[in-house]
N, C-alpha and C positions, 0 to 999 in steps of 0.2 A: 649454619643451622637456622638462620633467620631469613631464608629465602622466600618465606610466605608472610613476612611482616605486613600487617595491616590489611591482609586479604580476608574477605568474608566468604566462607565456604559452607554451603549446605550439604549435609550428608543425610540422605534418607536411610531409615533403618540404622541410625547412628548410635544406638544405645547398647548394642550387643554384637558379638561375633566379629566379623571383618570390619564392620562399621565403626565400632567403638575404638578398635586398635588403630585404624587409619585416622580417625578423628583426633585421637590423642597425639599421634605423631605430627599431624599437620598443625595442631595447636602448639605443640612444643617448638615448631618451626616459625611460630609467630602469627598464625592465622586465628581469626575469631570464627570458631566452628559453630554452626547451627545444627543441633541434634534434632532432626525432624523424624519423629518416632511415633508409631501407632500407640504405644503404651506411654502416655504422658507422664505417669508417675516414675517410670523407669528412666525416661528422658531427663526429668528434673534431678533424679539421683545422680545420673551420669554427669550432668552439668555441675552439680554441687561438688562432685569429686574432682572435676577439672579445676574449679575455682580454688579448692583446697591445695592444689598443686601449682597455683599461680598462673593457670592457663585461662584463656578467654573462651567462653562457651555460652550459648543460649539454647534452652530447650523449648521446642514447640511441638505440641501434640499434632500429628499429621497422619491422615489416611491417604496414601498416594492414589488409591483407587477412587477416591471421592474428589472430583474437580473443585468443588467449593472449599473443601478442607485445604487443598493445595494452594488455591488462590489466597485464602486467608493467611496461610503460613508465609507465602512469598510477599504479600503486602506488608505483613508485620516486619519481616526482615528488612525490606526496603525502607520502611518508615523509621525503624529503630537504628539501623546500621548504615543506611544511606546508599548501599550498593551491594551487588552480588558478583563476586569475582570467580567463584568456582562452584560446581555442582557435582556431587557424586551420587549417582542413582544406584544405591545399594539395596534398598528395600525389596524384598521378594518373598514369595510363597515358597518356603523351603523347609525350615526347621521350626522357628518360633511361630510361624503360621504354617502348620504342618500339612504335608501332602502325602498321598498314597504312593508307595514305592512298588507298584504292581505293573502288569502288562497292560497294553493299550485297551484290550477288550474289557478290562475290569475297572476302568476309570469311569466314574459317573459323569453325565453331562454337566451337572452342577459344579463338580470339582474342576472339570475342564474350563468352564466359563470363569470360575473364580481365579484360576491360574492365569488366564489371559488378562483378566481385569487388573490383577495386581502387577504381574511381571511385564506385561506389554503396555497396556493402557496406562498403568502407573508411571512408567518411564515417559510416555508421551505427555501425560498430564503435567508432570513437573517440568520437563524441557520446554513445552510450549508456553508455560507460564513464566519461566525464567528468561527465555531467549529474548523477549522484547526489552527487558531491562539490560541485558548484555549488549543488545544492539544499540541501545541508547548510549551506553558507555563506550561502544566500539572496542570491547574487549571481553573475554570470558573463556573459561576452561570447563568443559563438561567431560565427565568420565562415567561411562555406563559399565555395569558389572554383568558379564555374561557367564558362561561356563564352558569348560573344556568339553563337556558332553555334547555341546552344540556342534563341535568339530569332529568328534569321534563317534557320536551316536551312543545309545544305551539300550540295553535289553529290558529296561523298566522305566517308569515315570516319563513316558513319551510326551506328556503335556508340558512338563518342566523343560525338557530338552527342546521342544518346539518353541516354547516361549523365549528361551535363551538364544536360539538361532535368530529369532525375530529381532532381538536386541542388537545383534551384530549387524544385520541389514539396516536397521534403523540408524545405527551409528554412522554408517557409510553415507546414507542419504542425507542425514542432517548435516554432516560435515560439509557436503557439497552445497547445501543451502546457505550456510552461515559463514563460510570461509571469508567472504567478502566483507564481513563485519568484524574481522579479526577475532573470531570465536573458533576455538578448536574443539573437536568432539572425538574422543577416543574410547576404546573399549578394553577391558581386561577380562580374560577368560581363565578363571582359577581352575586348578585341578581339584581332586578330592581333598577337601580341607576339613580338619577337625574344628569346626566353628560352633558346634553344638555345646551348650554349657553343661548339660547333664546327659551325655551320650549313653545310649543303651549298649549292651554287650554286642548287639548286631551292628550298630553304627561303628563302634570301636574296631570290630573285626573287618568291616568294609574299608575303613581308613588304613588299617594295617595291610590289607590285601592289595590296596592301591600302590603300596610301596614297591611291590614286586615288578610293576610295570613301568617304573620311572628310572631315569639315570641316577638321580640322587636318592639314596636309600634311607629315607626317613619320612615320617608322617608330616604332611603339610599343615602349617598353622596359620591363623589369621595374620600374624606378624609378617609372614612371607608376602602378603599382598599390600601391606601398609606403605612400603617404600615405593613400589610401582605406582600406586594411586597418587602419592605425594609428588612423584616425578611428573605425572601428567597434569597435575594442578599447578605445578611450579613453573618457573621461567626456563628451565633447561629443556622443556619440550615445546617451546614456542613455535617451531616449524614442523611439528608432527601433528597430523590430523587424519581422521578417517581410518585409523589403524586399530587392529586387535592384537594385544599383547597376551600371549599365553604364558601363564605363570603356574607351572605344574611340576617343577623339578625334572623336566625332560621326559614327560610321558607322551605328549603329542608333539612330534617333531615335524616341522613343516618349513 
């Protein structure tokens, strides 16, 4: 359980949903987790909860769509903790930063641009700020969170699906760029996950509906993603890079 001892891991969007569950698991395995979260108050509360459990965590208010905010977060981590061993790009426009679940002709240009700013440029902002530090160390693990919809398509929210497809392509290309620096870059594509904290009846119905199309007949939860994320951050995945792992209970078989 201590396979992440003394590792410093940044988790964007780390104070809720998949992010906080994965952060707690990695902290329990010995990592010092940096909860990089748009809602600073929420991040501080999450870090305080971790401290109460004897886990190491630091909260840093971060807007991944704002390059200056990302640079300030990364500079603070490097100054205070000395290194960056892992990065989980989990922050996204999905539920806590809500999106429209409509057809492509009903999406506004402003919402399309905002989706790309957070889900695509946000990943680039954080990776391109962290990679120079990992290169200096000659080591590092990056995990990007995509979506199973990027592989299967969806009849709604095409801007979200498009952005998550870009994350898969970005993962492959970045892995090729930084492999010589002993940095791995992998991607996880979750299935329909009940990650919303106060889901509406329609969201609950959608999560239940997804059960019918998968081999494992239950609703997917954030805890189902925590182990795979920790695997890619830990030493057991040292010779795996440029890959996308689908975690969806057997919905998208490939």
